C-alpha positions in Angstrom: 16.7 -5.5 -16.6 17.6 -8.9 -17.6 15.6 -10.2 -20.8 16.7 -13.4 -23.3 15.2 -14.5 -26.5 12.6 -17.4 -26.3 10.1 -19.2 -28.5 6.3 -19.2 -27.2 3.9 -21.6 -27.8 0.4 -20.6 -27.6 -1.4 -23.8 -27.8 -5.0 -24.6 -29.0 -8.0 -23.8 -26.9 -8.6 -28.0 -27.3 -4.9 -28.5 -26.1 -5.2 -26.9 -22.2 -6.0 -30.1 -21.1 -2.9 -32.0 -23.1 -0.1 -29.9 -22.6 2.2 -32.2 -21.8 1.4 -34.3 -24.2 2.4 -31.0 -26.5 5.3 -30.9 -24.7 6.4 -33.7 -25.3 5.4 -33.1 -28.9 7.9 -29.8 -29.0 10.6 -32.1 -27.6 10.2 -35.2 -30.4 9.7 -32.7 -33.4 12.8 -30.3 -32.4 15.1 -33.2 -31.8 13.9 -35.1 -35.2 14.7 -31.5 -36.7 18.8 -31.2 -35.0 17.5 -28.0 -33.3 19.8 -27.8 -30.1 17.6 -27.0 -26.8 17.4 -26.3 -23.2 14.3 -26.5 -21.1 10.8 -26.4 -22.8 8.6 -25.8 -19.6 4.7 -24.4 -19.0 3.9 -20.9 -18.0 0.6 -20.3 -16.9 -1.6 -20.9 -20.3 1.8 -20.5 -23.1 4.9 -22.9 -23.2 8.4 -21.4 -23.5 10.8 -23.5 -25.1 14.8 -22.2 -24.5 15.7 -22.3 -28.0 19.4 -22.5 -29.6 18.1 -21.1 -32.6 14.8 -19.7 -31.8 14.0 -19.3 -35.7 14.0 -23.2 -36.6 12.8 -23.9 -33.5 9.7 -21.7 -33.9 9.2 -22.8 -37.4 9.5 -26.8 -36.7 7.0 -26.3 -33.7 4.4 -24.2 -35.9 4.3 -27.4 -38.4 3.0 -29.2 -35.5 -0.9 -29.8 -34.6 -2.4 -28.8 -31.0 -0.8 -25.2 -31.4 -2.9 -21.7 -32.4 0.4 -20.1 -32.6 4.3 -19.5 -31.7 6.5 -16.2 -31.1 10.2 -15.0 -30.9 9.9 -12.8 -28.0 11.8 -11.2 -25.3 11.2 -13.1 -22.4 11.5 -10.0 -19.1 10.2 -10.0 -15.7 6.5 -8.6 -15.4 6.8 -5.4 -13.5 4.8 -2.3 -15.1 7.8 0.0 -16.4 10.3 -2.5 -17.2 7.4 -4.2 -19.8 6.4 -0.8 -21.0 10.6 0.0 -21.4 10.8 -3.6 -23.5 7.9 -2.7 -25.7 9.4 0.5 -26.8 12.3 -0.7 -27.7 11.2 -3.4 -29.6 9.1 -2.0 -32.0 11.1 1.1 -32.5 13.7 -1.9 -33.6 10.9 -3.4 -36.1 9.3 0.0 -37.2 9.8 1.7 -40.8 9.7 5.0 -41.7 5.5 6.0 -41.8 4.0 2.9 -40.6 0.5 2.2 -38.1 1.4 0.4 -35.4 -1.0 -1.1 -32.8 -0.2 -2.6 -29.1 -1.6 -5.4 -27.6 -1.5 -6.8 -24.7 -3.1 -9.7 -22.8 -2.9 -12.6 -20.0 -2.3 -11.8 -16.5 -1.3 -8.5 -15.2 -1.7 -8.2 -11.0 -1.6 -4.6 -9.6 -2.3 -3.3 -12.7 -4.8 -3.5 -16.2 -3.2 -4.8 -20.0 -4.9 -1.9 -20.9 -2.5 0.8 -19.0 0.4 -0.8 -20.7 -0.9 -0.6 -23.7 -1.3 3.4 -23.5 1.9 3.7 -22.0 3.5 1.4 -24.6 1.7 3.6 -27.3 3.1 6.8 -25.8 6.6 5.5 -25.1 6.5 4.2 -29.0 5.2 7.8 -30.5 8.2 9.4 -29.2 10.6 7.3 -29.9 9.9 7.3 -33.1 9.1 11.2 -33.3 11.4 10.2 -36.4 9.9 7.5 -38.4 6.5 9.6 -38.5 4.8 6.8 -37.3 1.5 6.4 -35.7 -0.5 5.0 -33.7 -3.2 2.4 -35.5 -6.2 0.4 -34.6 -6.8 -3.2 -34.2 -9.0 -2.9 -38.1 -6.2 -1.0 -39.2 -2.3 -1.1 -38.9 1.0 -1.7 -40.4 2.8 -3.7 -37.4 0.9 -5.6 -34.1 2.9 -5.2 -31.5 1.9 -8.1 -29.4 2.8 -9.2 -25.8 1.8 -12.1 -23.7 1.8 -11.6 -19.9 2.2 -14.8 -16.6 2.5 -14.3 -13.4 5.9 -14.1 -13.7 7.2 -12.4 -17.0 5.9 -10.7 -20.4 6.8 -11.9 -23.5 7.1 -9.2 -26.0 6.9 -10.4 -29.2 9.5 -9.8 -32.2 7.7 -12.3 -34.4 4.1 -14.2 -34.1 3.2 -16.9 -36.9 -0.2 -19.0 -36.7 -0.1 -22.6 -35.9 -2.1 -25.6 -37.7 -4.4 -25.2 -34.4 -6.5 -29.2 -33.3 -4.4 -31.5 -30.4 -1.0 -32.8 -30.6 0.1 -35.7 -31.9 -0.9 -39.8 -30.5 -2.9 -37.4 -27.6 -5.9 -39.9 -28.3 -3.4 -43.1 -27.6 -5.2 -44.5 -30.3 -4.3 -45.6 -34.1 -5.9 -45.6 -36.7 -5.3 -46.5 -40.4 -5.9 -44.0 -43.4 -5.3 -43.8 -47.1 -3.7 -41.3 -49.2 -4.8 -42.1 -52.9 -4.9 -38.3 -53.9 -5.5 -35.1 -52.9 -9.1 -35.1 -51.2 -7.7 -37.8 -49.0 -4.5 -36.0 -47.8 -6.9 -34.0 -46.2 -9.0 -36.4 -45.0 -5.6 -38.0 -43.3 -4.4 -34.3 -42.1 -7.5 -34.2 -40.3 -6.8 -37.3 -38.4 -3.9 -36.2 -37.3 -5.1 -33.1 -36.5 -7.4 -34.9 -33.3 -4.4 -36.2 -32.0 -4.6 -40.3 -33.3 -1.0 -41.8 -33.9 -2.3 -42.7 -37.9 -0.6 -45.4 -40.1 -1.1 -44.4 -43.5 -1.9 -46.4 -46.8 -0.8 -45.2 -50.7 -2.5 -46.9 -52.9 -1.6 -45.4 -56.9 -1.9 -46.6 -60.4 1.0 -45.4 -61.8 4.3 -44.4 -61.4 2.9 -40.6 -62.6 0.2 -41.1 -59.3 2.5 -42.5 -57.2 4.9 -39.7 -57.3 2.4 -36.7 -57.1 1.0 -38.7 -53.8 4.8 -38.7 -52.2 5.1 -34.8 -53.2 1.6 -34.3 -51.0 2.1 -36.9 -49.0 5.4 -34.5 -48.0 3.7 -32.1 -46.5 1.9 -34.5 -43.7 5.0 -35.8 -42.8 6.7 -33.1 -41.1 3.5 -33.1 -38.9 4.5 -36.3 -36.9 6.8 -36.0 -34.2 8.8 -39.2 -35.3 11.9 -39.8 -36.7 10.8 -42.8 -38.4 7.5 -43.8 -40.6 6.4 -46.9 -41.6 4.7 -46.6 -44.9 2.2 -49.1 -46.8 1.7 -49.0 -50.9 -0.9 -51.2 -52.9 -0.8 -50.7 -57.2 -4.6 -50.8 -58.1 -5.5 -52.3 -62.0 -8.1 -49.5 -62.2 -9.7 -46.7 -64.7 -10.4 -44.0 -62.1 -12.2 -41.7 -65.0 -16.1 -40.9 -64.1 -18.1 -41.0 -61.3 -18.6 -44.6 -61.5 -15.5 -45.4 -61.1 -14.5 -43.3 -59.0 -16.9 -44.9 -57.0 -15.6 -48.1 -57.2 -12.2 -47.3 -57.0 -13.2 -45.8 -53.2 -14.9 -49.2 -52.4 -11.6 -50.9 -53.5 -9.4 -48.8 -51.5 -12.2 -50.0 -48.4 -12.0 -53.6 -48.9 -8.4 -53.2 -49.2 -8.5 -50.8 -45.4 -9.8 -53.8 -44.4 -8.0 -56.5 -44.8 -4.9 -54.6 -44.2 -6.6 -53.2 -40.6 -7.1 -57.2 -39.6 -3.9 -58.1 -40.2 -2.3 -55.2 -38.0 -4.9 -55.8 -35.3 -6.3 -52.1 -35.7 -9.9 -51.1 -35.0 -10.3 -47.9 -36.5 -10.3 -47.0 -40.1 -10.1 -43.7 -41.4 -12.6 -43.3 -44.6 -12.1 -39.8 -47.4 -15.7 -40.1 -48.2 -17.7 -36.3 -47.7 -21.3 -36.9 -47.4 -20.8 -33.1 -49.4 -19.4 -34.8 -52.2 -20.5 -38.5 -52.1 -24.3 -39.8 -51.9 -25.4 -40.8 -48.4 -26.0 -44.1 -49.5 -22.2 -44.6 -50.6 -21.2 -43.3 -47.3 -23.6 -45.6 -45.8 -22.5 -48.9 -47.9 -18.8 -48.3 -46.8 -19.4 -47.6 -42.7 -21.5 -51.0 -42.9 -18.9 -53.1 -44.9 -16.1 -51.4 -41.4 -18.9 -52.6 -39.3 -19.7 -56.0 -40.5 -16.3 -56.3 -40.0 -16.2 -55.1 -36.1 -14.2 -52.7 -37.2 -15.4 -48.4 -36.9 -15.8 -45.9 -39.3 -14.4 -42.5 -39.0 -15.2 -39.8 -41.2 -13.3 -36.8 -40.9 -14.4 -34.7 -43.8 -18.0 -34.5 -42.7 -18.8 -31.4 -41.8 -16.1 -29.4 -43.5 -17.2 -27.3 -46.0 -15.6 -24.3 -48.2 -12.9 -24.9 -45.1 -11.4 -28.0 -46.7 -10.2 -25.4 -49.2 -8.1 -23.7 -46.5 -7.3 -26.9 -45.5 -5.7 -27.9 -48.8 -3.6 -24.2 -48.8 -2.3 -25.6 -44.9 -0.5 -28.5 -47.1 0.6 -27.3 -50.4 -1.8 -28.1 -52.8 -3.3 -24.7 -53.9 -2.1 -26.2 -57.8 -4.0 -29.2 -56.9 -7.8 -26.9 -55.8 -8.7 -27.6 -59.6 -9.2 -31.3 -58.9 -10.8 -31.0 -56.1 -13.8 -28.4 -57.0 -14.2 -30.9 -60.0 -15.2 -33.4 -57.3 -17.8 -31.4 -56.2 -19.2 -30.9 -59.6 -19.6 -35.1 -59.9 -23.2 -35.7 -60.0 -23.6 -40.0 -59.3 -27.0 -41.6 -60.5 -26.3 -45.1 -60.3 -26.5 -46.6 -56.7 -25.3 -50.4 -58.3 -21.5 -51.2 -57.2 -20.3 -54.2 -59.1 -19.0 -56.4 -55.4 -17.4 -59.0 -57.7 -15.3 -56.1 -59.2 -14.2 -54.4 -56.0 -12.9 -57.9 -54.8 -11.2 -58.4 -58.0 -9.3 -55.0 -57.4 -8.7 -55.2 -53.9 -7.8 -58.7 -54.1 -5.2 -58.1 -56.7 -3.8 -54.9 -55.0 -3.2 -56.4 -52.1 -0.7 -59.1 -53.7 1.4 -55.5 -54.7 1.3 -54.5 -51.0 5.1 -52.9 -50.0 6.1 -51.2 -46.4 8.9 -49.3 -46.3 10.2 -47.5 -43.2 12.1 -44.2 -44.1 13.5 -41.9 -41.6 11.5 -38.1 -42.1 13.8 -35.5 -43.2 14.7 -33.2 -46.2 14.8 -36.4 -48.6 11.2 -38.0 -48.0 10.5 -37.9 -51.7 13.7 -39.8 -53.3 13.8 -41.7 -50.1 10.2 -43.5 -50.7 10.6 -43.6 -54.2 14.3 -45.2 -54.0 12.7 -47.6 -51.1 10.0 -48.4 -53.8 11.9 -49.3 -56.2 14.8 -51.6 -54.6 12.1 -53.9 -53.6 10.8 -54.8 -57.2 
């Protein structure tokens, strides 16, 4: 029985018509992470990566958008007895004493039903693991899932499988968008924009060194999802007090003006606004949209329609300890509809004078590289 260990990439349902973009994204990411690999090829509806180190390669790929799940698997020929034997062998190595297991087989089978293979592999495992006192479980109640995916030519018996980020591949929209990260919610907004396949240009707005460090740490969870070796970031320092609902509206309105100016300078037509109608009043959402339309720019609101799932997205980028800040935003009450346009203009113009642009190589020292680069530009 010829077999080898490979990484199996399961595209999200939204990426099925963007497989070439996803393969390109996988290749770039592995190069950025300095992971050695051979062929990356499509096999029916999955992508197979022949990686020198499947563990590190699968970890790098799972951070990409456009991927539903990633598995490390043994590749064997799609022949009934061969696959059943492989499932039994791997299951015997994976199962611990007393565990309940569940065999799941999906994909394409030519001369047999996947259900028949599940039953045959389950019977074989019961026989081979008598000494371990393992038992077959159910799909809803099991300790270990033994998953196999079938293509026309091969079967992939999974040793390890992990959920990925979903969405569509980076840059698959063939369009550029400008977004600003200034707190936890805006970081999630930027993540959502990446998730729908835009080439994202990032501006960071901050008030002081402490806030800058916090934002950079958050942003460090986002940068690895961009399949580029280097990324250029822009920074503006805000001079205002952001406490209270009125000052928050003032801050966001000023950031919108900053984004407009930078978009015009860089000839970018689309701007992402981290303003959720679930949190902010409709008139404020519309005010910012109109400001962009007045400048012939296109507003995008990636947080529209996102409800409690926003907390899952926060966990996805390591913001568990910051969830209370997002919850605090949800409790704010906005009573005034008056935004002082003079103050907005003053804050945005002062911030633009502090604008700095730095280019970093994406890697393990992102935080230090960003902070050091900003200091060197003072």
